[in-house]
Every structure is written in C-alpha cells, then in structure tokens.
OpenMM code with the backbone's topology and positions (N, CA, C; nanometers):
from openmm import Vec3, app, unit

residues = "MET THR ARG LEU PRO ARG LEU THR PRO ALA ASP LEU SER ALA ASP GLN ARG GLU LEU TYR GLU ALA ILE ALA GLY GLY PRO ARG THR GLY GLY PRO PHE PRO LEU ILE ASP ALA ASP ASP SER LEU THR GLY PRO PHE ASN ALA MET LEU PHE SER PRO PRO VAL GLY GLU ALA LEU GLN ARG LEU GLY ALA ALA VAL ARG TYR GLU THR ALA LEU THR ASP ARG VAL ARG GLU LEU ALA ILE LEU ALA VAL ALA ALA ARG TRP ASP CYS ALA PHE GLU ARG TYR ALA HIS GLU PRO ALA ALA ARG ALA ALA GLY VAL THR GLU ALA HIS LEU ASP GLY LEU ASP GLY LEU ASP PRO ALA GLU THR ALA ALA LEU ARG PHE VAL MET ALA LEU LEU ASP GLY ASP VAL ASP ASP VAL THR TYR ALA GLU THR VAL PRO THR ILE GLY ASN GLY VAL ALA VAL GLU LEU THR THR LEU VAL GLY TYR TYR ALA THR LEU ALA LEU GLN LEU ARG VAL PHE ARG VAL THR VAL PRO VAL GLU GLN PRO".split()
positions = [
    Vec3(0.0860, -0.1207, -0.0007),
    Vec3(0.0005, -0.0009, -0.0008),
    Vec3(0.0902, 0.1268, -0.0023),
    Vec3(0.0522, 0.2144, -0.0831),
    Vec3(0.1270, 0.3396, -0.0888),
    Vec3(0.1190, 0.4202, 0.0402),
    Vec3(0.2297, 0.4888, 0.0741),
    Vec3(0.2344, 0.5625, 0.1978),
    Vec3(0.1851, 0.7066, 0.1795),
    Vec3(0.1696, 0.7525, 0.0607),
    Vec3(0.1165, 0.8886, 0.0361),
    Vec3(-0.0251, 0.8781, -0.0165),
    Vec3(-0.1087, 0.9685, 0.0332),
    Vec3(-0.2453, 0.9667, -0.0209),
    Vec3(-0.2432, 1.0021, -0.1667),
    Vec3(-0.3301, 0.9431, -0.2421),
    Vec3(-0.3467, 0.9765, -0.3851),
    Vec3(-0.4227, 1.1098, -0.3949),
    Vec3(-0.3582, 1.2099, -0.4539),
    Vec3(-0.4156, 1.3389, -0.4604),
    Vec3(-0.4959, 1.3541, -0.5935),
    Vec3(-0.6173, 1.3931, -0.5853),
    Vec3(-0.7028, 1.4195, -0.7005),
    Vec3(-0.7074, 1.5714, -0.7285),
    Vec3(-0.7478, 1.6118, -0.8408),
    Vec3(-0.7565, 1.7574, -0.8708),
    Vec3(-0.8293, 1.8339, -0.7675),
    Vec3(-0.9330, 1.7764, -0.7042),
    Vec3(-1.0116, 1.8498, -0.6005),
    Vec3(-0.9321, 1.8728, -0.4780),
    Vec3(-0.8245, 1.7929, -0.4549),
    Vec3(-0.7451, 1.8070, -0.3301),
    Vec3(-0.6278, 1.9068, -0.3436),
    Vec3(-0.6051, 1.9614, -0.4663),
    Vec3(-0.4819, 2.0350, -0.4947),
    Vec3(-0.4874, 2.1822, -0.4620),
    Vec3(-0.3768, 2.2359, -0.4070),
    Vec3(-0.3599, 2.3811, -0.3948),
    Vec3(-0.3303, 2.4360, -0.5346),
    Vec3(-0.3189, 2.5663, -0.5441),
    Vec3(-0.2867, 2.6266, -0.6736),
    Vec3(-0.1548, 2.5824, -0.7294),
    Vec3(-0.0499, 2.5765, -0.6428),
    Vec3(0.0828, 2.5321, -0.6797),
    Vec3(0.0811, 2.3857, -0.7260),
    Vec3(0.0068, 2.3042, -0.6539),
    Vec3(-0.0016, 2.1631, -0.6898),
    Vec3(-0.0731, 2.1471, -0.8175),
    Vec3(-0.1790, 2.2277, -0.8375),
    Vec3(-0.2607, 2.2152, -0.9627),
    Vec3(-0.1759, 2.2562, -1.0850),
    Vec3(-0.0931, 2.3611, -1.0704),
    Vec3(-0.0033, 2.4012, -1.1777),
    Vec3(0.0936, 2.2869, -1.2168),
    Vec3(0.1492, 2.2213, -1.1148),
    Vec3(0.2389, 2.1073, -1.1382),
    Vec3(0.1620, 1.9909, -1.2013),
    Vec3(0.0494, 1.9584, -1.1462),
    Vec3(-0.0365, 1.8537, -1.2031),
    Vec3(-0.0607, 1.8750, -1.3480),
    Vec3(-0.0936, 1.9987, -1.3888),
    Vec3(-0.1249, 2.0282, -1.5265),
    Vec3(0.0017, 2.0214, -1.6121),
    Vec3(0.1162, 2.0593, -1.5581),
    Vec3(0.2406, 2.0476, -1.6317),
    Vec3(0.2769, 1.9041, -1.6598),
    Vec3(0.2544, 1.8177, -1.5643),
    Vec3(0.2833, 1.6770, -1.5818),
    Vec3(0.1820, 1.6132, -1.6782),
    Vec3(0.0494, 1.6375, -1.6482),
    Vec3(-0.0549, 1.5743, -1.7279),
    Vec3(-0.0641, 1.6248, -1.8664),
    Vec3(-0.0180, 1.7458, -1.8912),
    Vec3(-0.0283, 1.8048, -2.0231),
    Vec3(0.1059, 1.8129, -2.0957),
    Vec3(0.2089, 1.7481, -2.0398),
    Vec3(0.3433, 1.7641, -2.0952),
    Vec3(0.3754, 1.6464, -2.1906),
    Vec3(0.5017, 1.6325, -2.2289),
    Vec3(0.5410, 1.5335, -2.3276),
    Vec3(0.5193, 1.3900, -2.2918),
    Vec3(0.4909, 1.3660, -2.1631),
    Vec3(0.4749, 1.2242, -2.1184),
    Vec3(0.3375, 1.1657, -2.1603),
    Vec3(0.2435, 1.2540, -2.1951),
    Vec3(0.1142, 1.2029, -2.2356),
    Vec3(0.1259, 1.1159, -2.3581),
    Vec3(0.0497, 1.0106, -2.3610),
    Vec3(0.0593, 0.9166, -2.4749),
    Vec3(0.1801, 0.8220, -2.4622),
    Vec3(0.2444, 0.8262, -2.3446),
    Vec3(0.3636, 0.7408, -2.3257),
    Vec3(0.3165, 0.5957, -2.3018),
    Vec3(0.4152, 0.5142, -2.2543),
    Vec3(0.3890, 0.3695, -2.2395),
    Vec3(0.2979, 0.3315, -2.1291),
    Vec3(0.2600, 0.4216, -2.0406),
    Vec3(0.1688, 0.3913, -1.9341),
    Vec3(0.0809, 0.5098, -1.9025),
    Vec3(-0.0398, 0.4928, -1.8517),
    Vec3(-0.1270, 0.6059, -1.8265),
    Vec3(-0.0742, 0.6921, -1.7112),
    Vec3(-0.0691, 0.8194, -1.7331),
    Vec3(-0.0238, 0.9123, -1.6254),
    Vec3(-0.1319, 0.9455, -1.5246),
    Vec3(-0.2558, 0.9287, -1.5650),
    Vec3(-0.3665, 0.9622, -1.4808),
    Vec3(-0.4546, 0.8341, -1.4576),
    Vec3(-0.4792, 0.8086, -1.3274),
    Vec3(-0.5592, 0.6935, -1.2929),
    Vec3(-0.7037, 0.7244, -1.3052),
    Vec3(-0.7900, 0.6218, -1.2853),
    Vec3(-0.9317, 0.6350, -1.2979),
    Vec3(-0.9931, 0.7437, -1.2126),
    Vec3(-0.9285, 0.7723, -1.0940),
    Vec3(-0.9783, 0.8695, -0.9991),
    Vec3(-0.9174, 1.0105, -1.0270),
    Vec3(-0.8486, 1.0206, -1.1420),
    Vec3(-0.7814, 1.1472, -1.1842),
    Vec3(-0.6592, 1.1800, -1.1045),
    Vec3(-0.6085, 1.0881, -1.0206),
    Vec3(-0.4750, 1.1115, -0.9557),
    Vec3(-0.3678, 1.0724, -1.0504),
    Vec3(-0.2486, 1.1230, -1.0254),
    Vec3(-0.1328, 1.0921, -1.1071),
    Vec3(-0.0748, 0.9577, -1.0614),
    Vec3(-0.0268, 0.8788, -1.1580),
    Vec3(0.0260, 0.7470, -1.1334),
    Vec3(0.1787, 0.7543, -1.1113),
    Vec3(0.2310, 0.6425, -1.0749),
    Vec3(0.3787, 0.6292, -1.0584),
    Vec3(0.4409, 0.7323, -0.9670),
    Vec3(0.5561, 0.7848, -1.0054),
    Vec3(0.6241, 0.8792, -0.9194),
    Vec3(0.5652, 1.0206, -0.9173),
    Vec3(0.4686, 1.0421, -1.0037),
    Vec3(0.4180, 1.1790, -1.0226),
    Vec3(0.3303, 1.2302, -0.9066),
    Vec3(0.2577, 1.1388, -0.8448),
    Vec3(0.1761, 1.1799, -0.7261),
    Vec3(0.2640, 1.2409, -0.6169),
    Vec3(0.3802, 1.1747, -0.5909),
    Vec3(0.4728, 1.2189, -0.4870),
    Vec3(0.5222, 1.3605, -0.5152),
    Vec3(0.5390, 1.3905, -0.6374),
    Vec3(0.5951, 1.5224, -0.6757),
    Vec3(0.4995, 1.6313, -0.6324),
    Vec3(0.3692, 1.6044, -0.6252),
    Vec3(0.2720, 1.7072, -0.5874),
    Vec3(0.2837, 1.7460, -0.4431),
    Vec3(0.3497, 1.6711, -0.3579),
    Vec3(0.3611, 1.7055, -0.2174),
    Vec3(0.4587, 1.8143, -0.1879),
    Vec3(0.5489, 1.8421, -0.2873),
    Vec3(0.6452, 1.9504, -0.2812),
    Vec3(0.6527, 2.0148, -0.4145),
    Vec3(0.5623, 2.1044, -0.4473),
    Vec3(0.5585, 2.1571, -0.5843),
    Vec3(0.6944, 2.2202, -0.6381),
    Vec3(0.7689, 2.2918, -0.5533),
    Vec3(0.8964, 2.3468, -0.6105),
    Vec3(0.9937, 2.2304, -0.6450),
    Vec3(1.0059, 2.1319, -0.5592),
    Vec3(1.0906, 2.0171, -0.5896),
    Vec3(1.0343, 1.9339, -0.7029),
    Vec3(0.9028, 1.9095, -0.6949),
    Vec3(0.8363, 1.8315, -0.7984),
    Vec3(0.8454, 1.8894, -0.9356),
    Vec3(0.8369, 2.0253, -0.9428),
    Vec3(0.8488, 2.0943, -1.0726),
    Vec3(0.9893, 2.0810, -1.1296),
    Vec3(1.0867, 2.0999, -1.0399),
    Vec3(1.2260, 2.0812, -1.0896),
    Vec3(1.2521, 1.9353, -1.1354),
    Vec3(1.2070, 1.8432, -1.0546),
    Vec3(1.2243, 1.7035, -1.0850),
    Vec3(1.1564, 1.6626, -1.2145),
    Vec3(1.0291, 1.7054, -1.2305),
    Vec3(0.9552, 1.6635, -1.3495),
    Vec3(1.0154, 1.7339, -1.4763),
    Vec3(1.0638, 1.8513, -1.4617),
    Vec3(1.1291, 1.9187, -1.5747),
    Vec3(1.2584, 1.8521, -1.6115),
    Vec3(1.3393, 1.8122, -1.5135),
    Vec3(1.4624, 1.7355, -1.5379),
    Vec3(1.4215, 1.6021, -1.6092),
    Vec3(1.3228, 1.5350, -1.5587),
    Vec3(1.2782, 1.4110, -1.6247),
    Vec3(1.2409, 1.4295, -1.7656),
    Vec3(1.1656, 1.5372, -1.7938),
    Vec3(1.1263, 1.5637, -1.9315),
    Vec3(1.2501, 1.5937, -2.0188),
    Vec3(1.3479, 1.6616, -1.9650),
    Vec3(1.4712, 1.6905, -2.0391),
    Vec3(1.5486, 1.5683, -2.0703),
    Vec3(1.5674, 1.4749, -1.9706),
    Vec3(1.6436, 1.3575, -2.0001),
    Vec3(1.5699, 1.2575, -2.0885),
    Vec3(1.4388, 1.2666, -2.0904),
    Vec3(1.3644, 1.1748, -2.1779),
    Vec3(1.3480, 1.2281, -2.3158),
    Vec3(1.3359, 1.3616, -2.3346),
    Vec3(1.2949, 1.4117, -2.4654),
    Vec3(1.3900, 1.5144, -2.5241),
    Vec3(1.4945, 1.5595, -2.4568),
    Vec3(1.5726, 1.6699, -2.5064),
    Vec3(1.7226, 1.6377, -2.5092),
    Vec3(1.7603, 1.5077, -2.5167),
    Vec3(1.8976, 1.4735, -2.5151),
    Vec3(1.9425, 1.4161, -2.6497),
    Vec3(2.0700, 1.3966, -2.6615),
    Vec3(2.1223, 1.3301, -2.7825),
    Vec3(2.1176, 1.1788, -2.7741),
    Vec3(2.0650, 1.1282, -2.6614),
    Vec3(2.0599, 0.9804, -2.6496),
    Vec3(1.9635, 0.9242, -2.7471),
    Vec3(2.0014, 0.8074, -2.8041),
    Vec3(1.9080, 0.7344, -2.8900),
    Vec3(1.8019, 0.6736, -2.7974),
    Vec3(1.6870, 0.6437, -2.8568),
    Vec3(1.5821, 0.5818, -2.7762),
    Vec3(1.6262, 0.4549, -2.7154),
    Vec3(1.7049, 0.3746, -2.7954),
    Vec3(1.7509, 0.2493, -2.7390),
    Vec3(1.8501, 0.2664, -2.6203),
    Vec3(1.9426, 0.3546, -2.6370),
    Vec3(2.0378, 0.3805, -2.5234),
    Vec3(1.9609, 0.4337, -2.4014),
    Vec3(1.8731, 0.5308, -2.4238),
    Vec3(1.7967, 0.5849, -2.3077),
    Vec3(1.7238, 0.4803, -2.2354),
    Vec3(1.6448, 0.3974, -2.3152),
    Vec3(1.5631, 0.2947, -2.2461),
    Vec3(1.6465, 0.1868, -2.1790),
    Vec3(1.7562, 0.1449, -2.2464),
    Vec3(1.8417, 0.0474, -2.1823),
    Vec3(1.9063, 0.1047, -2.0553),
    Vec3(1.9429, 0.2281, -2.0559),
    Vec3(1.9998, 0.2898, -1.9279),
    Vec3(1.8946, 0.2951, -1.8230),
    Vec3(1.7717, 0.3342, -1.8571),
    Vec3(1.6608, 0.3407, -1.7566),
    Vec3(1.6384, 0.1993, -1.7038),
    Vec3(1.6347, 0.1013, -1.7850),
    Vec3(1.6133, -0.0351, -1.7397),
    Vec3(1.7255, -0.0898, -1.6531),
    Vec3(1.8457, -0.0446, -1.6802),
    Vec3(1.9600, -0.0821, -1.5974),
    Vec3(1.9473, -0.0217, -1.4587),
    Vec3(1.8976, 0.1024, -1.4517),
    Vec3(1.8710, 0.1636, -1.3206),
    Vec3(1.7601, 0.0830, -1.2498),
    Vec3(1.6540, 0.0578, -1.3224),
    Vec3(1.5417, -0.0179, -1.2614),
    Vec3(1.5890, -0.1525, -1.2065),
    Vec3(1.6765, -0.2201, -1.2830),
    Vec3(1.7259, -0.3523, -1.2340),
    Vec3(1.8120, -0.3343, -1.1083),
    Vec3(1.8992, -0.2336, -1.1111),
    Vec3(1.9886, -0.2144, -0.9972),
    Vec3(1.9097, -0.1774, -0.8695),
    Vec3(1.8019, -0.0974, -0.8829),
    Vec3(1.7251, -0.0564, -0.7688),
    Vec3(1.6029, -0.1514, -0.7444),
    Vec3(1.5926, -0.2626, -0.8267),
    Vec3(1.4815, -0.3511, -0.8159),
    Vec3(1.3510, -0.2756, -0.8201),
    Vec3(1.3326, -0.1929, -0.9180),
    Vec3(1.2180, -0.1032, -0.9233),
    Vec3(1.1148, -0.1534, -1.0303),
    Vec3(1.0163, -0.2243, -0.9808),
    Vec3(0.9160, -0.2816, -1.0695),
    Vec3(0.8419, -0.1767, -1.1469),
    Vec3(0.8108, -0.0647, -1.0857),
    Vec3(0.7351, 0.0395, -1.1616),
    Vec3(0.8191, 0.0920, -1.2799),
    Vec3(0.9461, 0.1157, -1.2646),
    Vec3(1.0269, 0.1695, -1.3767),
    Vec3(1.0358, 0.0577, -1.4885),
    Vec3(1.0411, -0.0655, -1.4475),
    Vec3(1.0367, -0.1742, -1.5503),
    Vec3(0.9024, -0.1723, -1.6221),
    Vec3(0.7946, -0.1675, -1.5437),
    Vec3(0.6566, -0.1594, -1.6009),
    Vec3(0.6486, -0.0463, -1.6972),
    Vec3(0.6981, 0.0725, -1.6607),
    Vec3(0.6838, 0.1942, -1.7387),
    Vec3(0.7739, 0.1940, -1.8622),
    Vec3(0.8926, 0.1322, -1.8560),
    Vec3(0.9913, 0.1517, -1.9643),
    Vec3(1.0156, 0.0262, -2.0510),
    Vec3(0.9739, -0.0892, -2.0092),
    Vec3(0.9951, -0.2079, -2.0952),
    Vec3(0.9176, -0.1920, -2.2267),
    Vec3(0.7901, -0.1415, -2.2251),
    Vec3(0.7230, -0.1223, -2.3567),
    Vec3(0.7956, -0.0193, -2.4427),
    Vec3(0.8463, 0.0893, -2.3815),
    Vec3(0.9188, 0.1898, -2.4609),
    Vec3(1.0476, 0.1293, -2.5166),
    Vec3(1.1163, 0.0402, -2.4426),
    Vec3(1.2377, -0.0175, -2.4867),
    Vec3(1.2006, -0.1091, -2.6031),
    Vec3(1.1011, -0.1896, -2.5937),
    Vec3(1.0589, -0.2774, -2.7048),
    Vec3(1.0237, -0.2004, -2.8312),
    Vec3(0.9535, -0.0889, -2.8117),
    Vec3(0.9136, -0.0034, -2.9236),
    Vec3(1.0377, 0.0546, -2.9923),
    Vec3(1.1506, 0.0696, -2.9165),
    Vec3(1.2715, 0.1226, -2.9702),
    Vec3(1.3613, 0.0116, -3.0289),
    Vec3(1.3102, -0.1116, -3.0296),
    Vec3(1.3806, -0.2221, -3.0862),
    Vec3(1.4731, -0.3022, -2.9906),
    Vec3(1.4576, -0.2806, -2.8619),
    Vec3(1.5311, -0.3558, -2.7673),
    Vec3(1.4648, -0.4931, -2.7482),
    Vec3(1.5453, -0.5965, -2.7622),
    Vec3(1.4952, -0.7333, -2.7522),
    Vec3(1.5334, -0.7954, -2.6155),
    Vec3(1.4777, -0.9126, -2.5948),
    Vec3(1.5131, -0.9874, -2.4715),
    Vec3(1.6619, -1.0150, -2.4685),
    Vec3(1.7190, -1.0500, -2.5815),
    Vec3(1.8657, -1.0737, -2.5881),
    Vec3(1.9435, -0.9502, -2.5453),
    Vec3(1.8975, -0.8378, -2.5908),
    Vec3(1.9686, -0.7107, -2.5492),
    Vec3(1.9570, -0.6941, -2.3948),
    Vec3(1.8400, -0.7205, -2.3401),
    Vec3(1.8202, -0.7029, -2.1964),
    Vec3(1.8930, -0.8049, -2.1152),
    Vec3(1.8976, -0.9303, -2.1679),
    Vec3(1.9608, -1.0368, -2.0879),
    Vec3(2.1135, -1.0282, -2.0887),
    Vec3(2.1698, -1.0055, -2.2017),
    Vec3(2.3198, -1.0046, -2.2037),
    Vec3(2.3764, -0.8909, -2.2795),
    Vec3(2.2960, -0.7945, -2.3216),
    Vec3(2.3416, -0.6844, -2.4035),
    Vec3(2.4047, -0.7288, -2.5326),
    Vec3(2.3697, -0.8479, -2.5777),
    Vec3(2.4204, -0.9012, -2.7088),
    Vec3(2.3544, -0.8305, -2.8223),
    Vec3(2.4308, -0.8036, -2.9263),
    Vec3(2.3739, -0.7447, -3.0452),
    Vec3(2.3687, -0.5923, -3.0452),
    Vec3(2.4279, -0.5307, -2.9445),
    Vec3(2.4307, -0.3832, -2.9444),
    Vec3(2.5477, -0.3334, -3.0307),
    Vec3(2.5322, -0.2136, -3.0887),
    Vec3(2.6403, -0.1563, -3.1627),
    Vec3(2.7434, -0.1016, -3.0653),
    Vec3(2.8648, -0.0701, -3.1141),
    Vec3(2.9762, -0.0285, -3.0278),
    Vec3(2.9336, 0.0962, -2.9426),
    Vec3(2.8625, 0.1916, -2.9944),
    Vec3(2.8207, 0.3114, -2.9174),
    Vec3(2.7257, 0.2752, -2.8060),
    Vec3(2.6329, 0.1811, -2.8335),
    Vec3(2.5427, 0.1341, -2.7326),
    Vec3(2.6152, 0.0591, -2.6276),
    Vec3(2.7058, -0.0253, -2.6622),
    Vec3(2.7880, -0.0996, -2.5673),
    Vec3(2.8666, -0.0104, -2.4784),
    Vec3(2.9277, 0.0907, -2.5383),
    Vec3(3.0066, 0.1866, -2.4554),
    Vec3(2.9172, 0.2661, -2.3615),
    Vec3(2.8044, 0.3059, -2.4075),
    Vec3(2.7082, 0.3812, -2.3279),
    Vec3(2.6662, 0.2954, -2.2069),
    Vec3(2.6302, 0.1725, -2.2338),
    Vec3(2.5853, 0.0876, -2.1261),
    Vec3(2.6997, 0.0459, -2.0323),
    Vec3(2.8200, 0.0397, -2.0850),
    Vec3(2.9324, 0.0132, -1.9916),
    Vec3(2.9496, 0.1363, -1.8995),
    Vec3(2.9379, 0.2535, -1.9517),
    Vec3(2.9443, 0.3747, -1.8749),
    Vec3(2.8317, 0.3757, -1.7689),
    Vec3(2.7100, 0.3428, -1.8079),
    Vec3(2.5950, 0.3385, -1.7134),
    Vec3(2.6222, 0.2383, -1.6051),
    Vec3(2.6713, 0.1213, -1.6383),
    Vec3(2.6978, 0.0181, -1.5348),
    Vec3(2.8041, 0.0635, -1.4365),
    Vec3(2.8991, 0.1397, -1.4850),
    Vec3(3.0004, 0.1917, -1.3932),
    Vec3(2.9413, 0.2953, -1.2978),
    Vec3(2.8525, 0.3849, -1.3544),
    Vec3(2.7772, 0.4800, -1.2687),
    Vec3(2.6974, 0.4057, -1.1637),
    Vec3(2.6325, 0.3006, -1.2012),
    Vec3(2.5493, 0.2276, -1.1049),
    Vec3(2.6346, 0.1570, -1.0034),
    Vec3(2.7595, 0.1343, -1.0307),
    Vec3(2.8549, 0.0767, -0.9339),
    Vec3(2.9179, 0.1899, -0.8436),
    Vec3(2.8824, 0.3177, -0.8740),
    Vec3(2.9263, 0.4258, -0.7892),
    Vec3(3.0251, 0.5277, -0.8468),
    Vec3(3.0935, 0.4891, -0.9565),
    Vec3(3.1847, 0.5857, -1.0181),
    Vec3(3.2336, 0.5240, -1.1502),
    Vec3(3.2785, 0.6122, -1.2340),
    Vec3(3.3391, 0.5694, -1.3602),
    Vec3(3.4927, 0.5842, -1.3412),
    Vec3(3.5625, 0.4705, -1.3348),
    Vec3(3.7074, 0.4792, -1.3144),
    Vec3(3.7745, 0.5334, -1.4413),
    Vec3(3.9005, 0.5651, -1.4245),
    Vec3(3.9769, 0.6309, -1.5356),
    Vec3(3.9841, 0.5356, -1.6597),
    Vec3(3.9963, 0.4080, -1.6388),
    Vec3(4.0066, 0.3162, -1.7519),
    Vec3(3.8699, 0.3150, -1.8268),
    Vec3(3.7664, 0.2990, -1.7554),
    Vec3(3.6344, 0.2955, -1.8234),
    Vec3(3.6054, 0.4270, -1.8904),
    Vec3(3.6320, 0.5401, -1.8231),
    Vec3(3.6119, 0.6664, -1.8835),
    Vec3(3.6893, 0.6828, -2.0154),
    Vec3(3.8219, 0.6403, -2.0102),
    Vec3(3.9072, 0.6522, -2.1301),
    Vec3(3.8593, 0.5566, -2.2406),
    Vec3(3.7999, 0.4489, -2.2057),
    Vec3(3.7533, 0.3524, -2.3088),
    Vec3(3.6120, 0.3818, -2.3581),
    Vec3(3.5324, 0.4558, -2.2895),
    Vec3(3.3956, 0.4808, -2.3339),
    Vec3(3.3665, 0.6185, -2.3875),
    Vec3(3.4224, 0.7189, -2.3219),
    Vec3(3.3816, 0.8575, -2.3513),
    Vec3(3.4293, 0.8953, -2.4977),
    Vec3(3.5463, 0.8468, -2.5498),
    Vec3(3.5712, 0.8821, -2.6868),
    Vec3(3.4717, 0.8291, -2.7820),
    Vec3(3.4026, 0.7202, -2.7493),
    Vec3(3.3011, 0.6617, -2.8348),
    Vec3(3.1656, 0.7391, -2.8180),
    Vec3(3.1272, 0.7653, -2.6953),
    Vec3(2.9954, 0.8255, -2.6705),
    Vec3(3.0026, 0.9758, -2.6695),
    Vec3(3.1091, 1.0331, -2.6419),
    Vec3(3.1227, 1.1836, -2.6405),
    Vec3(3.0925, 1.2451, -2.5024),
    Vec3(3.1447, 1.3576, -2.4743),
    Vec3(3.1282, 1.4274, -2.3441),
    Vec3(2.9859, 1.4582, -2.3138),
    Vec3(2.9144, 1.5084, -2.4207),
    Vec3(2.7729, 1.5408, -2.3975),
    Vec3(2.6887, 1.4254, -2.3549),
    Vec3(2.7069, 1.3073, -2.4206),
    Vec3(2.6342, 1.1884, -2.3813),
    Vec3(2.6763, 1.1439, -2.2439),
    Vec3(2.7997, 1.1571, -2.2115),
    Vec3(2.8414, 1.1160, -2.0741),
    Vec3(2.7718, 1.1999, -1.9688),
    Vec3(2.7585, 1.3301, -1.9967),
    Vec3(2.6839, 1.4185, -1.9022),
    Vec3(2.5370, 1.3775, -1.9024),
    Vec3(2.4804, 1.3522, -2.0164),
    Vec3(2.3366, 1.3148, -2.0204),
    Vec3(2.3148, 1.1828, -1.9491),
    Vec3(2.4003, 1.0861, -1.9685),
    Vec3(2.3797, 0.9535, -1.9014),
    Vec3(2.3970, 0.9667, -1.7528),
    Vec3(2.4935, 1.0445, -1.7069),
    Vec3(2.5128, 1.0681, -1.5653),
    Vec3(2.3898, 1.1289, -1.5069),
    Vec3(2.3311, 1.2257, -1.5684),
    Vec3(2.2120, 1.2909, -1.5195),
    Vec3(2.0928, 1.1956, -1.5266),
    Vec3(2.0786, 1.1214, -1.6364),
    Vec3(1.9670, 1.0236, -1.6457),
    Vec3(1.9804, 0.9210, -1.5362),
    Vec3(2.0939, 0.8680, -1.5065),
    Vec3(2.1049, 0.7658, -1.4043),
    Vec3(2.0710, 0.8266, -1.2638),
    Vec3(2.1134, 0.9473, -1.2367),
    Vec3(2.0808, 1.0152, -1.1142),
    Vec3(1.9286, 1.0392, -1.1000),
    Vec3(1.8701, 1.0857, -1.2081),
    Vec3(1.7220, 1.1108, -1.2065),
    Vec3(1.6407, 0.9822, -1.1808),
    Vec3(1.6741, 0.8792, -1.2581),
    Vec3(1.5963, 0.7573, -1.2376),
    Vec3(1.6285, 0.6814, -1.1104),
    Vec3(1.7477, 0.7005, -1.0569),
    Vec3(1.7761, 0.6506, -0.9231),
    Vec3(1.6910, 0.7253, -0.8196),
    Vec3(1.6762, 0.8571, -0.8369),
    Vec3(1.5953, 0.9307, -0.7440),
    Vec3(1.4495, 0.8842, -0.7539),
    Vec3(1.3949, 0.8639, -0.8718),
    Vec3(1.2611, 0.8112, -0.8818),
    Vec3(1.2466, 0.6701, -0.8243),
    Vec3(1.3439, 0.5831, -0.8479),
    Vec3(1.3419, 0.4521, -0.7868),
    Vec3(1.3375, 0.4596, -0.6330),
    Vec3(1.4157, 0.5447, -0.5777),
    Vec3(1.4170, 0.5650, -0.4307),
    Vec3(1.2787, 0.6156, -0.3806),
    Vec3(1.2228, 0.7152, -0.4509),
    Vec3(1.0924, 0.7612, -0.4097),
    Vec3(0.9902, 0.6562, -0.4272),
    Vec3(0.9902, 0.5833, -0.5347),
    Vec3(0.8917, 0.4792, -0.5573),
    Vec3(0.9013, 0.3712, -0.4444),
    Vec3(1.0235, 0.3386, -0.4025),
    Vec3(1.0419, 0.2452, -0.2991),
    Vec3(0.9912, 0.2973, -0.1643),
    Vec3(1.0381, 0.4169, -0.1257),
    Vec3(1.0090, 0.4769, 0.0028),
    Vec3(0.8528, 0.4975, 0.0194),
    Vec3(0.7929, 0.5382, -0.0879),
    Vec3(0.6481, 0.5675, -0.0810),
    Vec3(0.5623, 0.4453, -0.1205),
    Vec3(0.6274, 0.3326, -0.1456),
    Vec3(0.5605, 0.2048, -0.1735),
    Vec3(0.4624, 0.2160, -0.2911),
    Vec3(0.5098, 0.2745, -0.3991),
    Vec3(0.4284, 0.2875, -0.5204),
    Vec3(0.4441, 0.1580, -0.5960),
    Vec3(0.3416, 0.0901, -0.6301),
    Vec3(0.3402, -0.0353, -0.6967),
    Vec3(0.2968, -0.0247, -0.8482),
    Vec3(0.3182, -0.1325, -0.9109),
    Vec3(0.2711, -0.1421, -1.0501),
    Vec3(0.1204, -0.1558, -1.0444),
    Vec3(0.0479, -0.0844, -1.1307),
    Vec3(-0.0976, -0.1001, -1.1319),
    Vec3(-0.1357, -0.2440, -1.1609),
    Vec3(-0.2437, -0.2817, -1.0908),
    Vec3(-0.2985, -0.4141, -1.1198),
    Vec3(-0.3966, -0.4011, -1.2330),
    Vec3(-0.3770, -0.4841, -1.3408),
    Vec3(-0.4641, -0.4747, -1.4512),
    Vec3(-0.5999, -0.5268, -1.4175),
    Vec3(-0.6988, -0.4484, -1.4571),
    Vec3(-0.8411, -0.4868, -1.4333),
    Vec3(-0.8918, -0.5808, -1.5431),
    Vec3(-0.9648, -0.6860, -1.5106),
    Vec3(-1.0173, -0.7789, -1.6166),
    Vec3(-1.1151, -0.7074, -1.7070),
] * unit.nanometer
topology = app.Topology()
chain = topology.addChain("A")
for resn in residues:
    res = topology.addResidue(resn, chain)
    for name in ("N", "CA", "C"):
        topology.addAtom(name, app.Element.getBySymbol(name[0]), res)
C-alpha cells in the first residue's frame, strides 16, 4: 500500500494544480503507461511530486529533459533506464519502460546479455553500469567517452541520477505497479 495519499484535482492547492497540469499536459502524455488513474490522480512517481511543488516541478522538468531533449538514442535511453530499474529492483520503472524499450527495438537478448548492441550502445551501457557501481574509473572513462562523447556522458550521468531518485521515491512511498483490471 502506498504511503502517500493519492491526490485528485479536487485536493490540490494552486501550486499543486499547476504542477499537475504541467505533468498531465506535458510530453509524457501518450507514453507507455497512463499518467492519470481512474480517480484522476497521477500514477507512478508523479503523485509524490505534488507534495512539494517546487521540488516536484524541478524534478519533472529534469525528467522531461532527460527523456525528450538529449542526444541519447531511444535504445540507449531505455536500456539505461532499465539498468537503473534492475539495480534498484524497481518494478514500476520496468513496467513503465519495458514497452518503450521494445518499441525502440530492444529485444530480450539485449536485456539479458546486451548481445547485439552496436559499439556506441555497448560503450554507453558500460558507462551506465560503472555509474551504477558508484563511479566511472579512469580506464572505463578513457575507453567509453571517446565513443559516446562528453555530452552523452553528461546526459547519461544525469539520467542515471534522475531515475535513481525516482526509484528511491517509488520504494520509500511504496508505489506499486498498477494491477490490470479484467
């Protein structure tokens, strides 16, 4: 059971309403999972953002930037997100991003062993795995950044930090994967 009450539009202050509308009307609409539940509350990590509108606004804007405004390919982005989800054992992130990964051409073989990735994807995922281990050592940096570039290194570092933050919030607030209704 979730630890935070599900906020509906009727429950929201003006600041919360502004954030709700930014999330519900932003680039995430039409994504791989519904943003708004049957009771009009936000799903996934977005309900928690409403409890602190200044932090929630910054976090949701960062999320929109790392999802929609980077040089990352769809495949690299989704593989990186799923690597974070696996490291944090975050079922909601897997639920939300496995369909997007499949739509980007990521197969089970890619997910299981990262077989069949091109050299840039392999380098990017090696960089991500080092981030998830806590740091990118000098050898890994020297072997991956010439392939992925400094900009992608910055974007991947930010993406990993953002999705780790979401995974932590999802865990702390006990946000679960929606149960499909028959």
